[in-house]
C-alpha positions, 0 to 999 in steps of 0.5 A: 345809717346803712343804705338798706335801712335808708331805703327801708325808711324811704319805702315806709314813708312812701307806703304811708303816702300811698295808703293815704292817696288810695283812701285807706288812710285819712288823717289817721292810720299807720304802718310799721316795718321791722328793723332788718338787723335787729328783730327786737326793733321796728320803724314807724312814723312820728305822730302825724298825718300819713300823707305828709310822712317823709323818711326823716319822720321815722322813729325807732321803737322796741317790742314794748312800744318804747321810742328809742330815737325820739329826738323830741318826736312823739310817735302814735299812741297806738304804736303798741298795736305794732310792738305787740304783733311783732313780738307775737309774730316773728314771721311778720315784718310789716303791720298796718292799722287803718280805719278804712271805712268799708271795713267798719260795718263788718266789725260791728254787725257780725257779718264775716269778712270773706274773700270774694275775689282772687285779689283778696285770697289772703283774707282766708276763711276766718277774719277775727274781730277784736272786742276791746270790751273783753279786755277793758269793759265798756268805758275805754276810748277804743284805742290800743294805748298800751302793751297789754291791750296790744297783746290782747289784739295780737292774740285775737289776730293769731296766725291770720293776716287780717283782724277787725277791731270792732268800731275801730277799723282793722290791722293787716300784717305781711312779711314786707312793706309792699305786701302789707300795703297790697293787703291793706288796699285789697282788704278795703276793696274786698269789703266794698265788693262783698257788701255790694254782693250781699246787697244784690244776693240777699235782695234778690233772695239768692242767699249767700254770695259765692266766696273763694274756697279755702284752696282758692284763697290760699293759692291766689294769695300765694300767686299774688304775693309774688306780684306786689311790685306791679301795683306798688309801682302804679300807686307810687306813680300816682303820688303828688309830685 
């Protein structure tokens, strides 16, 4: 195993731990990274609590969601979220799926998740919501448990950085593990801030809060993408020793 892949797996394990430590993951949630030497493969943890993931828990999958080095280890039922997005989006190198709690209301009320501060400009002006009933009707267990459902989700995501899953959290994509963690963290933070701003603004009869314009969102997202090592190192330093 090359040093680069070894480091990538180590970063992926740390990403799982950070997202758990920062409250984006709980006992559930997963993050993946595309194989640096084979774009038709990706790495993801075996099925386990994210806070406990180590580099030794990482398995390799293909873009149909098949595990190739299982060694008796099962990966997540919803690994097809990752395989389908990687297949559709060659620009994406890391995918996060979480049930971060502040996000859920935006996926079930019709309220649009919009960037309310410069740290979340990557959200853009149109965060889509995946409605699994359009694919499976009203009898599913809400899980993305095969490639076909994953492809429907990837279609909903389109070229966006974030998509909500109605009643089931969100997906976040980026070109690196560190940026994916950044976006997952600030997606949850934006949802909290936006909900509070909406309560204040509508409660006082002031109408909609002031959101970032398209240009503000795009420019702040570009600037912040070059700064991700700073929060990454802070979050990493806060992990239990």
